[in-house]
LOTIRO-901271 format. One line per 5 residues: number of its first residue (from 1); their letters; for each residue x, y, z of N, C-alpha, C. Coordinates in Angstrom, 1 decimal, m for minus. Each point is the difference from the previous one (the first is absolute). Layout:
N
NUM> A> X:Y:Z:X:Y:Z:X:Y:Z  ...
//
This chain:
335
1> MELVS> 108.0:132.6:85.2:m0.3:m1.3:0.7:1.0:m0.9:1.0  m0.6:m0.2:1.1:1.2:m0.8:1.0:0.1:m1.5:0.1  1.3:m0.5:m0.6:m0.3:m1.5:m0.1:0.9:0.1:1.4  m0.7:m0.6:0.5:0.8:m1.3:1.6:0.4:m1.2:m0.3  1.6:0.2:0.2:0.9:m1.4:m0.1:m0.4:m0.7:0.5
6> RPHAR> m0.2:m1.7:m0.1:0.0:m0.7:1.0:m1.0:0.5:1.8  m1.1:0.4:m0.4:m0.7:0.6:1.7:m0.4:m0.8:0.8  0.3:m1.6:m0.5:m0.7:m1.0:0.8:1.8:m0.3:0.8  1.0:m0.2:m0.7:0.5:m0.1:0.7:1.1:0.9:1.2  m0.2:1.3:m0.5:0.1:0.8:1.6:m0.9:0.0:0.8
11> NLVTW> m0.9:m0.1:m0.5:m1.0:0.3:1.4:m0.5:m1.1:0.5  m0.2:m1.1:m0.6:0.4:m1.4:1.4:0.8:0.1:0.6  1.4:0.1:m0.3:1.4:0.3:1.3:m0.8:1.3:1.2  m0.5:0.7:m0.8:m0.3:1.2:1.3:m1.3:m0.4:0.5  m0.8:m0.5:m0.4:m1.3:m0.2:0.7:0.4:m1.6:0.5
16> AQHRP> 0.7:m0.8:m0.3:0.1:m1.4:1.4:1.4:0.3:1.3  0.1:1.3:0.1:1.2:0.3:0.4:m0.6:m0.5:1.4  m1.3:0.6:0.5:m0.5:m0.3:1.4:m1.1:m0.9:0.1  0.0:m0.9:m1.0:m0.9:m1.0:m0.1:1.0:m1.4:0.2  0.2:m0.3:0.9:0.8:m1.5:0.1:m0.3:m1.4:0.1
21> EVVVL> m1.6:0.1:m0.5:m0.9:m1.0:m0.4:0.3:0.0:m1.5  0.4:1.1:m0.8:0.0:m0.1:m1.3:1.1:m0.8:m0.5  m0.4:m1.5:m0.7:1.2:m0.4:m0.6:m0.3:m0.3:m1.6  1.0:0.1:m0.3:m0.4:m0.3:m1.8:0.7:m0.9:m0.7  m0.7:m1.1:m1.0:0.4:m1.1:m0.3:0.0:0.3:m1.6
26> SADLT> 1.4:m0.4:m0.9:m0.1:0.4:m1.4:0.4:m1.8:m0.6  m0.6:m0.3:m1.5:0.0:m1.4:m0.4:1.0:0.7:m0.8  1.5:0.2:0.2:1.6:0.3:m1.0:m0.6:0.8:m0.7  m0.9:1.1:0.0:0.0:1.2:m0.3:0.0:1.4:0.4  0.9:m0.1:0.7:m0.1:1.2:1.3:0.5:1.3:m0.7
31> ASCEA> 0.9:0.0:m0.7:m0.1:1.3:m0.6:m0.9:0.7:m0.8  m0.4:m1.2:m1.5:m1.3:0.4:m0.3:m0.8:m0.1:0.4  m0.5:0.3:1.5:m1.1:0.2:0.9:m0.1:0.9:0.7  1.4:1.0:m0.2:0.5:0.7:0.9:0.1:m0.3:1.2  0.5:m1.0:0.2:0.0:m0.5:1.8:1.5:m0.1:0.6
36> DAFRT> 0.8:0.6:m1.0:1.4:m0.2:0.4:0.5:0.9:0.9  m0.9:1.4:0.0:0.5:1.0:1.0:m0.3:m0.9:1.2  m1.5:m0.4:0.4:0.1:m0.6:1.4:0.9:m1.2:0.6  0.3:m0.7:m1.4:1.2:m1.1:0.4:0.9:0.6:1.1  0.5:1.4:m1.0:1.0:0.3:1.0:0.2:1.0:0.9
41> AYPNR> m1.4:0.7:0.2:m0.2:0.8:1.1:m0.6:m1.1:1.1  m0.3:m1.5:m0.1:m0.7:m0.5:1.2:0.4:m1.7:m0.7  1.2:m0.2:0.0:0.2:m1.6:m0.5:m0.9:m1.0:0.8  0.3:0.4:1.4:m0.7:m1.3:0.9:m1.5:0.0:m0.1  m0.5:1.3:m1.0:m1.8:m0.8:m0.3:m0.4:0.1:m1.2
46> FFSMG> 1.7:m0.3:m0.8:m0.3:m0.7:m1.7:m0.2:m1.1:0.2  m0.2:m0.8:m1.3:m0.1:m1.8:m0.1:m0.2:0.2:m1.1  0.8:m0.6:m1.0:0.0:m0.2:m1.1:0.4:m1.4:0.2  m1.6:m0.6:m1.5:m0.2:m1.0:0.5:m0.2:m1.2:m1.4  1.0:0.8:m0.8:0.3:m0.5:m1.5:m1.1:0.0:m0.8
51> MAEQN> m0.2:m1.2:m0.9:m1.1:0.5:m0.9:m1.0:m1.2:0.0  m0.3:0.2:1.3:m1.2:m1.1:0.7:m0.9:0.6:0.8  m0.9:0.5:m0.8:m1.3:1.1:0.1:m1.2:m1.1:1.1  0.5:m1.0:m0.1:m1.3:m1.1:0.4:0.5:0.1:1.5  1.4:0.1:0.4:0.3:m0.4:1.1:0.2:1.5:0.9
56> MLSMA> 0.3:0.9:m1.0:0.3:1.5:0.2:m1.8:0.3:1.2  m0.9:m0.3:m1.3:m1.4:0.6:0.9:m0.4:m1.3:1.2  0.4:m0.9:m0.4:m0.3:m0.6:1.6:0.5:0.1:1.2  1.6:0.9:m0.1:1.2:0.3:0.8:m0.7:1.5:0.7  m0.5:0.6:m1.2:m0.8:1.2:0.7:m1.3:m0.3:0.8
61> GGLAR> m0.9:m1.0:m0.2:m1.0:m0.1:0.7:0.2:m0.3:1.4  1.3:m0.9:0.0:0.7:m0.2:1.4:0.1:0.7:1.1  0.9:0.9:m1.3:0.7:1.3:1.1:m0.8:1.1:0.7  m1.7:0.0:m0.8:m0.6:1.1:0.0:m0.9:m1.0:1.7  0.3:m1.4:m0.3:m1.0:m0.7:1.4:0.9:0.3:1.3
66> EGFTP> 1.0:0.4:m0.4:1.1:0.4:0.8:0.4:1.5:0.8  m1.2:0.9:m0.7:0.2:1.1:0.0:0.5:1.3:m0.4  0.7:m0.8:m1.4:0.8:0.6:m0.6:m1.2:0.8:m1.8  0.3:0.9:m0.2:m0.5:0.6:m1.2:0.7:m0.1:m1.4  0.3:m1.3:m0.3:0.4:0.2:m1.7:m0.3:0.5:m0.9
71> FIHTF> 1.2:0.7:m0.2:m0.7:0.5:m1.5:0.7:m0.9:m1.0  m0.7:m0.5:m1.0:0.7:m0.8:m1.1:0.3:0.8:m1.1  1.3:0.2:m0.9:m0.1:0.8:m0.6:0.3:m1.6:m1.5  m0.5:0.7:m1.5:0.9:m1.1:m1.1:m1.3:0.5:m1.2  m0.1:m0.5:m0.9:m0.9:0.3:m1.0:m1.6:m0.3:0.5
76> SVFIC> m0.8:0.5:m0.7:m0.9:m0.1:0.2:m0.3:m1.4:m0.7  0.4:m0.3:m1.0:m0.5:m1.7:m0.6:0.1:m1.1:1.0  1.2:0.1:0.6:0.7:m0.9:0.7:m0.6:m0.2:1.3  m0.7:1.2:0.5:m0.7:m0.1:1.2:m1.9:m0.8:m0.2  m0.6:0.3:m1.3:m0.7:m0.3:m0.1:m0.7:m1.2:m0.8
81> RRAFD> 1.3:m0.3:m1.0:m0.4:m1.1:m0.5:1.1:m1.3:1.2  1.1:0.4:m0.3:0.9:m0.9:0.6:m0.3:m0.8:1.3  m0.4:1.0:0.6:m0.5:m0.6:1.7:m1.3:0.7:0.3  m0.5:m0.6:m1.3:m1.4:0.6:0.9:m1.3:m1.4:1.3  0.5:m1.1:m0.3:m0.4:m0.9:1.0:0.7:0.0:1.3
86> QLTMS> 1.5:0.6:m0.1:0.4:0.9:1.4:m0.8:1.5:0.8  0.0:0.4:m1.4:m0.8:1.6:0.8:m1.4:m0.3:0.2  m0.6:m1.1:m0.5:m1.3:m0.1:0.4:m0.1:m0.7:1.4  0.9:m0.7:0.1:m0.2:m1.3:1.6:0.6:0.7:0.9  1.5:0.5:m0.4:0.8:0.3:1.0:0.0:1.5:0.8
91> IAYPN> m0.8:0.6:m1.3:m0.2:1.4:0.7:m1.6:0.6:m0.2  m0.5:m0.4:m1.0:m1.1:0.6:0.1:m1.2:m0.4:0.7  0.3:m1.2:0.2:m1.1:m0.6:0.6:0.1:m0.1:1.4  1.1:0.4:0.8:0.1:0.0:0.9:m0.1:2.1:0.8  0.2:0.3:m1.1:m0.5:1.8:m0.3:1.4:0.1:1.1
96> LPVRL> 1.2:0.0:m0.3:1.0:0.4:0.7:0.6:1.5:m0.9  0.5:0.9:0.9:0.6:1.0:m0.9:1.3:m0.1:m0.7  m0.3:m0.6:m1.2:1.5:0.1:m0.8:m0.5:1.0:m1.0  1.2:0.5:m0.4:m0.6:1.1:m1.1:1.5:m0.3:m1.2  m1.4:0.0:m1.2:0.7:m0.8:m0.9:0.3:0.8:m1.1
101> LGFLP> 0.8:0.8:m0.3:0.4:0.8:m1.0:0.6:m0.9:m1.4  m0.9:0.6:m1.2:0.1:m0.6:m1.1:0.6:1.1:m0.9  1.1:0.0:m1.0:0.8:0.8:m0.1:m0.3:m0.3:m1.4  0.2:0.9:m1.3:m0.3:m0.5:m1.7:m2.0:m0.2:m0.3  m0.8:0.4:0.9:m1.2:m0.1:m0.3:0.3:0.1:m1.2
106> GITTP> m1.4:m0.5:m1.2:m0.2:m0.2:m1.4:1.0:0.0:m0.8  m0.2:1.2:m0.9:1.0:0.0:m1.0:1.1:0.8:0.3  0.6:0.7:1.1:0.8:0.7:0.7:1.6:m0.7:m0.6  0.2:m1.1:m0.5:0.6:m0.9:m0.1:0.7:m0.2:m1.5  1.0:0.0:m0.6:0.2:m0.6:m1.6:m0.2:m1.3:0.3
111> GGVTH> 0.4:m0.9:1.0:m0.1:m1.2:0.3:m0.7:m1.0:m0.8  m0.6:0.6:m0.6:m1.1:m1.6:m0.7:m0.8:m0.1:1.5  m0.8:m1.1:m0.9:m1.2:m0.5:0.8:0.3:m0.9:1.5  1.6:m0.5:0.1:0.0:m0.7:1.4:0.6:1.5:1.2  m0.4:0.7:m0.3:0.6:1.3:0.5:m1.1:0.8:0.2
116> QAIDD> m1.2:0.2:m1.0:m0.6:0.8:m0.1:m1.3:m0.3:1.0  m0.8:0.7:1.3:m0.9:m0.5:0.6:m1.4:0.7:m0.3  m0.8:m1.0:m1.1:m0.8:0.7:m0.7:m1.4:m0.8:0.7  m0.2:m0.3:1.2:m1.3:m1.0:0.4:0.5:0.1:1.8  0.8:0.8:0.1:0.2:m0.4:1.9:m1.1:0.8:0.9
121> IALMR> m0.4:1.4:m0.6:m1.4:0.2:0.7:m0.7:m1.2:m0.3  m0.7:m0.1:m1.3:m1.2:m1.5:0.3:0.3:m0.9:1.2  1.3:m0.2:m0.3:0.5:m1.0:0.9:m0.6:0.0:1.8  0.6:1.4:0.4:0.6:0.5:1.4:m2.1:0.2:0.3  m0.7:0.5:m1.1:m0.9:0.5:0.4:m1.3:m1.1:0.4
126> VVPNM> 0.6:m1.8:m0.1:m1.0:m0.9:0.2:0.6:m0.5:1.4  1.1:0.5:0.0:0.7:m0.3:1.9:m1.0:0.8:0.8  m0.4:m1.1:1.0:m0.7:1.0:1.0:0.9:0.5:0.9  m0.1:0.9:1.2:0.8:0.5:0.6:0.7:1.2:m0.9  0.4:m0.1:m0.9:1.1:0.8:m0.8:m0.4:1.4:m0.5
131> TILEC> 0.9:0.7:0.4:0.0:1.7:m0.4:0.9:0.0:m1.4  m0.8:0.7:m0.4:1.0:0.3:m1.5:0.1:1.7:m0.6  1.5:0.1:0.2:0.2:1.3:m0.2:0.6:0.7:m1.0  0.4:1.0:m1.4:0.3:m0.1:m0.9:0.8:1.8:0.1  1.4:m0.2:0.1:0.8:1.7:m0.2:m0.1:0.7:m1.5
136> GDATD> m0.5:1.1:0.0:m0.2:0.4:m1.4:1.3:1.3:0.0  0.8:0.0:1.3:1.3:1.4:m0.1:0.2:m0.1:0.6  1.0:0.4:0.3:1.0:0.5:1.2:m0.6:0.6:1.3  m0.6:0.4:0.2:m1.1:0.3:1.1:m0.8:m1.2:0.4  m0.2:m0.7:m0.8:m0.8:m1.2:0.1:1.4:m0.9:0.9
141> VETIL> 0.9:m0.3:m0.7:1.1:m0.5:0.4:0.2:0.0:1.8  0.3:1.3:0.0:0.7:0.3:1.5:m1.0:0.4:0.7  m1.6:m0.9:m0.4:m0.8:0.4:1.3:m0.8:m1.6:0.1  0.7:m0.4:m0.5:m1.3:m1.5:m0.3:0.8:m0.8:1.2  1.1:0.1:0.5:0.2:m0.9:1.1:m0.7:0.4:1.5
146> DLAQA> 0.1:1.2:m0.5:m1.1:0.5:1.7:m1.3:m0.6:m0.1  m0.7:m0.4:m1.6:m1.5:m0.2:0.6:0.4:m1.7:m0.3  0.9:0.1:m0.7:0.0:m1.8:0.4:m0.1:m0.4:1.1  1.2:0.3:1.0:0.3:m0.3:1.2:m1.7:0.3:1.0  m0.8:0.5:m0.4:m1.0:0.3:1.0:m1.0:m1.4:m0.2
151> IDGPV> 0.0:m0.5:m1.2:m0.7:m0.9:m0.4:0.3:m0.8:0.5  m1.6:m1.1:1.0:0.5:m1.0:0.6:m0.4:m1.1:m0.8  1.1:m0.6:m0.9:0.0:m1.5:m0.4:1.3:0.9:m1.2  m0.4:m1.6:m0.9:0.9:0.7:m1.4:m0.8:0.7:m1.0  1.4:0.4:m0.5:m0.4:1.2:m0.7:1.4:m0.2:m1.9
156> YLRML> m0.7:0.2:m0.7:0.5:m0.1:m1.3:0.5:1.3:m0.4  1.2:0.7:0.0:0.5:1.2:m0.8:0.2:m0.2:m1.1  m0.2:0.4:m1.1:0.7:0.4:m1.7:0.3:1.1:m0.2  1.4:m0.1:0.7:0.8:0.8:m0.1:1.4:0.7:m1.1  m0.2:0.5:m0.3:0.9:1.1:m1.2:1.6:0.4:0.8
161> RGEVP> 0.9:m0.5:m1.1:1.1:0.3:0.5:0.9:1.0:m1.2  1.4:0.2:0.2:0.8:0.9:m0.6:m0.5:1.5:m0.4  0.0:0.3:m1.1:m0.4:1.2:0.0:m1.6:0.6:0.0  0.0:0.3:1.1:m2.0:m0.2:0.2:m0.3:1.6:m0.2  m0.7:0.6:m0.6:m0.4:1.5:0.0:m1.6:0.0:1.3
166> RLFAP> 0.5:1.4:0.5:m1.0:0.6:0.7:m1.4:0.6:m0.8  m0.9:m1.1:0.2:m1.7:1.0:m1.0:m0.3:0.5:1.3  m0.2:m0.7:1.2:m0.8:0.5:1.4:1.1:1.5:0.7  m0.7:0.5:0.8:0.7:1.1:0.7:0.4:m0.7:1.4  1.4:0.2:0.4:0.8:m1.2:1.5:m1.1:0.1:0.9
171> DEPIR> m0.6:0.9:0.3:m0.9:0.3:1.2:m1.9:m0.6:m0.3  0.3:m0.6:m0.9:m1.4:m0.9:0.1:0.3:m1.4:m0.3  0.3:m0.9:1.0:0.4:m1.6:m0.1:m1.2:m0.6:m0.7  0.2:m1.5:m0.2:m0.6:m0.4:m0.4:m1.3:m0.9:1.4  m1.2:m0.3:m0.1:m0.8:m0.1:0.5:m0.6:m1.0:m0.1
176> LGTPR> m0.8:m0.8:1.1:0.1:m1.5:0.3:m2.0:0.3:m1.0  m0.1:m0.2:m1.0:m1.4:m0.6:m1.0:m0.2:2.3:0.1  0.7:0.3:m0.3:m0.6:1.5:m0.6:1.0:0.2:m1.4  m1.1:0.0:m0.9:0.4:0.7:m1.5:0.4:1.7:0.3  1.0:m0.1:m0.6:0.3:1.5:m0.4:m1.0:0.5:m1.9
181> RLSDG> m0.5:0.8:0.6:m0.9:0.7:m1.4:0.8:1.2:0.1  0.7:m0.1:m1.6:1.2:0.7:m0.7:m1.1:1.1:m1.0  m1.2:0.1:m0.5:m0.3:0.7:m0.9:m1.8:m0.4:m0.4  m0.1:1.2:0.1:m1.8:0.3:0.3:m0.7:m0.3:m1.3  m1.1:m0.4:m0.1:m1.2:0.2:m1.6:m0.8:m1.0:0.1
186> DDLLV> m0.9:m0.3:m0.6:m1.5:m0.1:m0.6:0.4:m1.0:m1.3  0.7:0.1:m0.5:0.2:m1.0:m1.2:0.4:m1.4:0.3  0.8:0.3:0.2:0.7:m1.4:m0.1:0.6:m0.2:1.9  m0.1:m1.4:0.4:1.0:0.0:0.9:1.3:m1.6:m0.3  1.2:0.9:0.2:1.3:m1.1:m0.3:0.3:m0.8:1.3
191> VSSGI> 0.2:m0.8:0.2:0.5:m0.3:1.6:1.2:m1.2:m0.3  1.2:0.5:0.3:1.1:m0.3:m0.2:1.1:m0.7:1.4  0.8:m0.5:m0.4:0.8:m0.6:1.5:1.3:0.0:m1.0  1.1:m0.1:1.3:1.5:m0.7:m0.6:0.5:0.9:m1.1  0.8:m0.1:m0.4:0.6:1.3:m0.8:m0.8:0.1:m1.3
196> CTEEV> m1.6:m0.6:m0.3:m0.6:0.3:m1.0:m1.0:1.6:0.5  0.3:0.3:1.3:m0.4:1.3:0.7:0.9:1.1:m0.9  1.1:0.2:m0.3:0.9:0.5:m0.6:m0.6:0.3:m1.3  0.0:m1.4:m0.9:m0.7:0.5:m1.6:m1.6:0.7:0.0  m0.1:m0.4:1.5:m1.5:0.9:m0.3:0.4:1.8:0.5
201> LRATK> 0.8:0.4:1.0:0.2:1.1:m0.3:0.4:0.7:m1.2  0.8:m0.9:m0.8:0.6:0.3:m1.7:m1.1:0.2:m0.5  m1.5:m0.7:m0.6:m0.6:0.7:m0.4:m1.4:1.0:0.4  m0.1:0.3:1.1:m0.5:1.2:1.0:m0.4:0.3:m0.8  1.3:1.7:m0.3:0.0:1.2:m0.3:m0.9:m0.3:m1.5
206> ALQSR> 0.5:m0.9:m0.8:m0.4:m0.4:m1.5:m1.8:0.2:m0.2  m0.2:m0.6:1.4:m1.5:m0.3:m0.1:m0.7:1.0:0.6  0.8:0.5:0.7:m0.9:0.8:0.3:m0.7:1.4:m0.7  1.5:0.3:m0.9:0.1:0.9:m0.9:m0.6:m0.1:m1.5  m0.7:m1.3:0.1:m1.0:m0.3:m1.0:m1.4:0.3:0.9
211> GVGLR> m0.2:0.4:0.8:m1.4:0.1:1.0:0.0:m1.3:0.3  0.7:m0.8:0.7:m0.5:m1.2:0.6:0.3:0.2:1.3  m1.5:m0.6:0.2:m0.3:0.2:2.0:0.8:m1.3:0.9  1.4:0.0:m0.1:0.7:m1.5:0.6:0.1:0.5:1.7  m0.6:m1.5:0.5:0.0:0.1:1.3:0.9:m1.3:0.2
216> HVHVS> 1.2:0.3:0.3:1.4:m1.3:0.1:m0.3:m0.1:2.0  0.0:m1.3:m0.2:0.4:m0.8:1.5:1.3:m0.8:m0.1  1.2:0.2:1.2:0.4:m1.3:0.0:0.2:m0.5:1.0  0.0:m1.2:0.1:m0.5:m1.2:0.8:1.8:m0.5:0.2  m0.4:0.6:1.5:1.4:m1.4:0.7:m0.6:m1.7:0.8
221> THKPW> m0.8:0.1:0.5:m0.3:m1.1:1.0:m1.2:m0.6:m1.3  0.3:m1.3:m0.5:m0.4:m1.2:m0.4:m0.8:m0.7:1.1  0.0:m0.5:0.8:m0.6:m0.3:1.0:0.9:0.3:1.4  m1.4:0.4:1.1:m1.3:0.3:m0.5:m0.6:0.9:m0.8  m0.9:m1.0:m0.9:m0.4:1.7:m1.2:m1.2:0.6:0.7
226> NDTAL> 0.2:1.0:m0.5:m1.0:1.1:0.4:m1.0:0.3:m0.8  m1.2:m0.7:0.1:m1.1:0.0:m1.1:m0.6:1.6:0.2  m0.1:m0.2:1.2:m0.3:1.7:0.3:0.3:1.4:m0.8  1.6:0.2:0.4:0.6:0.7:m0.7:0.0:m0.3:m2.0  m0.2:m1.0:m0.5:0.2:0.3:m1.3:m2.0:0.1:m0.3
231> LDACK> m0.7:m0.1:0.7:m1.4:0.1:m0.4:0.0:1.6:m0.2  0.4:0.4:0.9:0.0:1.3:0.5:0.6:0.8:m1.2  1.4:m0.4:m0.5:0.6:0.5:m1.3:m0.9:m0.2:m0.9  m0.7:m1.0:0.2:m0.9:m0.1:m1.8:m0.9:0.7:0.0  m1.1:1.4:1.1:m0.8:m0.1:0.0:0.5:1.8:m0.7
236> GIRHG> m1.4:m0.1:m1.0:0.2:1.2:m1.3:0.3:m0.3:m1.0  0.8:m1.0:0.1:0.9:m0.2:m1.4:m1.0:m0.6:m1.1  0.3:1.0:m1.0:m0.9:m0.3:m1.3:0.0:m1.2:m1.0  1.5:m0.2:m0.6:0.5:m0.7:m1.0:0.8:m1.4:0.5  m0.2:m0.3:1.1:1.4:m1.4:0.2:0.9:0.1:1.1
241> VISVE> 0.5:m1.3:m0.1:1.2:0.4:1.1:1.3:m0.7:m0.8  0.6:0.1:0.7:1.7:m0.5:m1.0:0.6:m0.7:1.3  0.4:m0.8:0.0:1.0:m1.0:0.9:1.8:m0.2:m0.7  0.9:0.5:0.7:1.1:m0.3:m0.4:1.1:m0.2:0.4  0.7:m1.2:m0.1:0.7:m1.2:1.2:1.1:m0.4:m0.6
246> NHSVI> 1.0:m0.2:0.4:1.2:m0.7:m0.5:0.4:m1.5:0.7  m1.6:m0.4:m0.9:0.1:m1.6:0.8:m1.4:m0.8:m0.9  m0.3:m1.0:m0.7:m0.7:m0.4:m0.1:m1.2:0.5:0.1  m1.4:0.2:m0.8:m1.1:0.4:0.1:m1.0:m0.8:0.4  0.2:m1.2:0.4:m0.6:m1.2:1.1:0.7:0.3:0.8
251> GGLGS> m1.0:0.0:1.4:0.3:m0.3:1.2:0.8:1.3:0.8  0.0:1.3:m0.8:0.4:1.0:0.8:m0.4:1.0:0.3  0.5:1.6:0.0:m0.7:1.1:m0.1:m1.1:m0.2:m0.8  0.1:m0.1:m1.1:m1.4:0.2:m0.9:m1.2:m1.6:0.0  0.3:m0.7:0.8:m0.9:m1.5:0.5:m0.5:1.0:1.0
256> AIAET> 0.8:0.2:1.0:m0.6:0.8:1.1:m1.1:1.2:0.1  0.5:0.8:m1.3:m1.1:0.8:0.2:m1.3:m0.3:m1.1  0.2:m0.9:m0.4:m1.2:m0.8:m1.0:m0.5:m0.7:0.7  0.1:m1.0:1.3:m0.4:m0.3:1.0:m1.4:1.1:0.8  0.9:0.8:0.3:m0.8:1.1:0.8:m1.0:1.1:m0.7
261> MAQAG> 0.2:0.2:m1.2:m0.8:0.5:m1.0:m1.1:m1.3:m0.4  m0.1:m0.9:m0.3:m0.7:m1.1:0.1:m1.1:m0.2:1.0  0.7:0.0:1.2:m0.3:m0.5:1.1:m1.5:1.3:0.4  0.9:0.8:m0.2:m1.2:1.2:0.2:m1.0:0.5:m0.8  0.1:m0.9:m1.5:m0.7:0.7:m1.2:m0.1:0.9:m0.6
266> LGLPL> 1.6:0.8:0.3:0.2:1.0:m1.0:0.3:m0.1:m1.5  m1.0:1.4:m0.6:0.5:m1.1:m1.6:0.3:0.8:m0.6  1.3:0.2:0.5:1.4:1.2:m1.0:0.5:m1.5:m0.6  0.5:0.7:m1.3:0.9:m0.9:m0.8:1.3:0.2:0.9  1.1:m1.4:m0.1:1.4:m0.1:0.5:0.4:m0.4:m0.7
271> RRLGL> 0.9:0.6:m0.2:1.5:m0.4:m1.2:1.5:m0.3:0.7  0.1:m1.2:m0.3:1.6:m0.8:1.0:1.0:0.4:m0.4  1.1:0.7:m0.1:1.1:m0.1:m0.4:1.0:m0.9:0.9  0.8:m0.6:m0.6:1.0:m0.5:0.6:0.3:m1.9:m1.1  0.5:m0.5:1.1:0.4:m1.5:m1.5:m1.6:0.1:0.0
276> QDCYA> m0.1:m0.6:m1.2:m1.2:m0.9:m0.4:0.0:m1.4:m0.3  0.1:m0.6:0.9:0.4:m1.7:0.7:1.1:m0.1:m1.3  1.0:0.6:0.1:1.0:m0.7:m0.6:1.4:0.3:0.8  1.2:m0.3:m0.3:1.0:m0.2:0.3:0.7:1.2:m0.7  1.0:0.7:0.6:1.0:1.0:m1.0:1.4:m0.8:0.0
281> HGASR> 0.6:0.8:m0.6:1.4:m0.6:m0.2:1.0:1.1:0.0  1.4:m0.3:0.4:0.6:0.9:0.6:0.6:1.3:m1.1  m0.3:1.1:0.6:0.3:1.7:m0.4:m0.1:0.3:1.1  0.6:1.8:m1.0:m0.3:1.0:1.6:m1.6:0.4:0.4  0.0:0.7:1.2:m1.2:m0.1:0.1:m1.2:1.1:m0.8
286> AYLMA> 1.0:0.7:m0.7:m0.7:1.1:m0.7:m0.6:m0.3:m1.4  0.8:m1.4:m0.1:m0.3:m0.7:m1.0:m1.0:m1.0:0.2  m0.4:m0.1:1.0:m0.8:m1.3:0.2:m1.8:0.3:0.0  0.6:1.5:1.0:m1.1:0.5:0.5:m0.8:0.5:m1.7  0.5:0.6:m1.0:m0.8:0.3:m1.2:m0.5:m1.6:m0.4
291> KYGFD> 1.1:m0.9:m0.4:m0.8:m1.1:m0.7:m0.9:m0.6:0.5  0.1:m0.2:1.3:m1.7:m0.3:0.9:m0.7:0.5:m0.1  0.0:1.5:m0.2:m1.2:0.8:0.4:m0.1:0.6:1.3  0.2:0.4:0.9:0.3:0.7:1.0:1.1:0.9:0.6  0.3:0.6:m1.5:0.8:1.4:0.5:m1.3:1.3:m0.6
296> AQAVI> 0.7:1.4:0.0:m0.5:1.1:0.3:m1.1:m0.6:m1.0  0.8:m0.1:m1.3:m0.6:0.3:m1.4:m1.4:m0.9:0.1  0.3:m1.1:0.7:m1.4:m1.3:0.1:m1.0:0.9:0.9  0.3:0.7:1.2:m1.0:0.7:0.1:m1.2:1.0:m0.8  1.0:1.0:m0.9:m0.2:0.2:m0.6:m1.4:m0.1:m1.0
301> TTAEQ> 0.2:m1.8:m0.7:m0.1:0.3:m1.0:m1.8:m1.3:0.9  0.3:m0.2:1.3:m1.3:m0.5:0.1:m0.5:0.9:0.9  0.3:1.5:m0.2:m0.6:0.7:0.6:m0.9:0.7:m1.2  0.4:m0.1:m1.2:m0.6:0.5:m0.7:m0.8:m1.1:m0.7  m0.2:m1.5:0.1:m0.8:m1.2:0.0:m1.2:0.4:0.9
306> LLGRS> 0.4:0.5:1.2:m1.2:m0.2:1.1:m1.0:1.8:m0.9  0.8:1.0:m0.3:m0.4:1.3:0.1:m0.9:m0.3:m1.8  0.4:m0.9:m0.8:m0.4:0.4:m1.2:0.8:0.3:m0.7  0.8:0.9:0.5:0.5:0.8:m1.3:1.3:0.1:0.2  0.7:0.4:m1.3:1.8:0.2:m0.1:m0.2:1.6:0.8
311> LEIQG> 1.2:m0.3:0.7:0.8:1.4:0.4:1.0:0.2:m0.1  0.6:m0.6:m0.8:0.7:0.7:m1.4:1.5:0.3:1.1  0.1:m0.6:0.5:1.2:m0.4:1.1:1.5:m0.3:m0.8  1.0:1.0:m0.2:1.4:m0.9:m0.3:0.6:m0.1:1.3  1.3:m0.8:m0.6:0.7:m0.9:0.8:0.7:1.3:0.7
316> SELSA> 0.3:0.9:m0.8:0.9:1.2:0.5:m0.6:0.9:1.4  m1.5:m0.1:0.0:0.0:0.8:1.3:m0.8:m0.7:1.3  0.9:m1.2:m0.2:m0.3:m0.7:1.3:1.2:0.3:1.0  m0.1:m0.1:1.5:0.9:1.1:0.7:1.2:m1.1:m0.3  1.0:0.2:0.2:1.1:m0.6:m0.1:0.3:m1.1:1.6
321> VRLQP> 0.6:m1.1:m0.3:m0.3:m1.0:1.2:1.2:0.8:0.6  m0.7:m0.1:1.7:0.3:0.7:0.8:m0.4:1.4:0.6  m1.0:0.0:0.6:m0.9:1.3:0.7:0.5:0.8:1.2  m1.0:0.7:0.0:0.3:1.2:1.5:m0.5:m0.9:0.8  0.2:m0.2:1.3:m0.5:m0.7:1.1:m1.5:0.8:0.4
326> MHSLD> m1.2:m1.0:0.1:m0.4:1.2:0.3:m1.1:m0.7:1.5  m1.1:1.1:0.3:m0.9:m0.6:1.1:m1.1:m0.5:m0.6  m0.6:m0.8:1.0:m1.4:m0.4:0.2:m0.8:1.1:m0.4  m1.0:m0.5:m0.9:m1.0:1.5:0.0:m1.0:m0.1:1.8  0.2:m1.4:0.5:m0.8:0.2:1.5:0.8:0.7:0.4
331> KAEAL> 1.2:0.4:0.2:1.3:1.2:0.9:m0.5:1.2:m0.3  m1.2:0.7:0.7:m0.3:1.5:0.2:1.1:0.6:m0.5  0.9:0.1:0.6:0.8:1.0:m0.2:0.8:0.3:m1.4  0.1:m1.8:m0.8:0.2:0.3:m1.5:m1.0:0.0:m1.0  m1.3:0.8:0.7:m0.7:0.2:m1.2:0.5:1.6:m0.5
//
């Protein structure tokens, strides 16, 4: 499996080369948010704001009014909690083209509750004019800048850093409001986002080996939410829907699915995997996903509950972490 080292750091420099309007703002987390290569390449377009996120977001709004496209680089928690008033009043209300790159989404950091953004999607969903995107692999990271730049208004991006696996084919860029359908079947629908998609992929072969018809959809656009795509994915499903997210189950992916199903009068059971209205503590990503019940084993356990039978799947049957890149089933040449 290909692991791509710091894909955003390299991609940002190349992508911004002929876009002089693009500037980067950092809040004393430049290397941690992979903006250090940009700083070296384009020092006159880089602004180090120190640990002053409120000021940084207000300044980004001012730069956007003057024709620049600011790309804010900091941890998700500081964008969504520390500077929420400046985000709404200086950026979202005037609908300015500011790109808010939030690193360490959910439990991707062992830093504990102060650094784990478990409520950022919920907060951003209630902000008018805001678009919310989430990276699931290196292909998403490498193609998300083009998508964000094409959007008229502010965009919040849940970004991945460091060693990022490539789950999707490099020629299948992230697209606005277009989920990837990764496997098909009529028994269960699993909808995942971000790092949770890899966990569902780890469980897929084991479930299919037991005769479970698994339909798996990867979501990268949380807002604007695509009701039609979700309802289409639910067609013909017999036993229920499972959502898997690196976030609180309140206000995120699971809530969006529940709202859509309820409004459409869809009578399918829904199980939401993610943080169950609690804080996580500091530990490794794998440990936390297992402890709080949104890893591959949790997907299998929930599938058993919806199917009403034991599948007798052992942990050794799960695919190893880091899988082969795959094409979306929507791509004809990949069938």
